[in-house]
C-alpha positions, 0 to 999 in steps of 0.5 A: 787834421792838427798837420793841416792847421800847423802849415796854415800859417807857413803858407800865409807867410809865404804867399806875402813873397809871391813868386814874381818871375814869368816863369814858375815852375817847371811842369815839365817834371808834373806827372799827371795824377787821377785820385779821388777822395774826400775834400777836406776844406779848411778856413785860413780866414775869413776869405781864404780857404786851403784845400785838401784830399782825403783818399783813403777815408782816414780823415787825413790829407794825402794831398793839397789841392791847388786851385789857383787863386781864391777869385780864379774859376775856369772861362768855359766850364761849369767846374767850382771848388768842392766843399768840405766832405764832398766826394770828388775825383781830381786830374792835376800835376803832381808836385812836391812842395817845401811848405808842407808835408802833403804833395800838392795837385796843381789841380786840371780837371775836378769831377770831369770838368775842366779847370785850368790848362797850366800850360796856356799861351795867354799872350795869344788869346785875342780872339774868341777862344777859350781855355778848355781846347788846349787840353794838357794832355794829347794833341792840341788844338789851335790857337788861331782865330782868324780875322773873327776878332773884335777891334781894339779900342784904346783904354788907360786905366789904373789899379792894383796888380793881381798875379796869378802864379799857378800856371806855368806862366805868370798871369797879370790882372788889374783890379781897378775898384780895390775889390781884390778881384780881377776887372781886366787881364793885362797881356804883356806877351810872352814871357821872354819878352822883354821890351827896349824901354827898361820897363818891367812886368809889375809885382804882385799888389803894384799900383800901376797905370796901363795904356793899351788895347782892349779887347773882348775875348772868351775870358771873364775879363776884358783882356788890355794888350799892354802898350805902355806901364807907368809912362813907359813904352811896352810895345808899339801898338802900330805893329799889331796892324788890323789883324795881329799880325795875320792878313789875306792873301789873294791868289791873283795878287802880283806882289809878296805879302809879309805876316808876322807874330803879334809880339815880334815882327822878327817872326815872319813869313812872306808869301809871293805871287803864284802861292796857289797856282798848279803849275807848281804844287799848290796843294794840300795833303791829299791832293786838294787845290788850294783855294784862291784866298787864304787867311794866314795867321802866325804865333809863337807859342811856348814849347810846353804847348808841343806835346809831342816833342819826341825827346826834342829840346825845344826852344821855341815853337811857332804855329801858323795858320791858315783859314779859308773864307768859311773860316776853316783853318786848313791846317788843322785835321778833322778832329781840330787838331794841330799838325797838318801842313799845305804845299804852296805853288812856289816857295814861302820865306820864313824868318824865326827870331829867338833871344837869348833867355830863351835858348838860356832857359831850356840850356840850349848849345846855340850852335847847334840849332835845329829847325823842324816841321811837323808831318802829320802823315809820318807822325814825325819831325822833318829836319829843315835846311835852315840858315842860323845867325847867331848874331842876329839871333835868327833862323832862316829858310824857304820853302813850299811846305807850310806845315802847322807846327816849326820847332827850334831846337838845340842838344843841351849843354851837359858840360862847362868849360873848364875856365868858367867852372866858377861861373854859377849856371843858377840863381840860387839862395841857401840857407843860413848858417847856422841855424838857429843862430844867436845873433849872427848867421850867415847867408850865401846865394849865386848870381847867374847873371849881373843883377840889381840885387836887394837881400832883405829880412822881414819879421813873422808879420811880414814888416821888412826889419832890415836890409842887407844889400841893395845895389847892383852886382855881377854874377858870381857867388856871395856870403852876407853876415846878418846880426841880429843882436837887435832883434827879438828871439823869433822866426824870420824870413829872408828875400833875395830879388835879382831883377825879376827873380826872387827867392825866400827862406826862413830862418829861426834866431835864438836868444 
């Protein structure tokens, strides 16, 4: 128990500097673990609890359990956090933590009940769907909800931003009545989406004004699809349309129809008259003829939502859904899992758009982009002959086959050209040297991209005591000298911020 108590203070301090980059950690490297034992619950203050697991009954914790923010509860199960001394079973993702001696388990299930899906692509949650359907292992169910959704109602609200950083992608909420619990979920779109207006996602605790479209979903809080933040345009509400980019296909239509993903008009598919005619293919797997009408929907999902990537370095992935008039998704199998395909009576035209950020995140070689579609019959990926335009960041092809899952992959860049070997490839913050120090120390960091940079020093209670850098810097490596002759001995934290990225480290001043 003594070991647990000694880390409470460190965790509390680190929470002050909660990470706000939209992609938090590489969950693909987390091993799923199932453990049972006794819960150890430690109170840090009147509102926050820390959870641990004693696996062998000796009263000492083997794991720290991360259930997310203190206000989080699952939207699709009756699971609750344990009480001290309770016997529990946990399924979660195992992660080494630099903040404590125990390894951390990101909790997915407790006592057989769903708690959270770390890869949940929350930006697609605009129909009556829940987290539980998208289990974190095995093949996933669809994000599609067809035409069954409420209409967006325009709303303007002001409140304090709350960020849940436990997910693979940060989840943003708004507290409008200052009770430190969410009143709205803020849908900013995929974590790689950046508006041209210069607007940025808010930081935890920031007071913001949001203009958006409110919609009721299975989430406990109403969802607001963000149109503006603090007076800056985030996305054009007109591009959403009546069905978030989706719509109906009529078997007797005499013109083409285009459907796009909700957050990028560049991701679209165009279907033409004759799509269901029998003189072409016009059938599902197994030979069933297509119906007279279909509701089409296209989503961009996170690459980690594709559980069967089979070694592909996927940097962009898409889910296509086709609903019959009775609400059945014809691209899902009998077990309600994703992965089927259908053949149309003629070609459909596909256009997919990717950002530089996406391919950089996954270290992809843009000159070697490959398009693959999932074939549920062979249980494998089929390569599609496509045109890749690296100038406009688009991939286009035509095919009569419509697959539920399509991915863009690229071989990983494994070496760097000799003439750019000195260019940093990561955003890093090094441990200060010397440490402990008196009275001066050096702080080094690297910037992968040109950025607005601040380097600040905080004391043990979170008060800023110095700002060493506050300016725009080009990508590169830097070292800054910090003279603490005017400060008293103690523990200090130094925080590096570069645009949306943030890193924090601890140092000790001994006089």
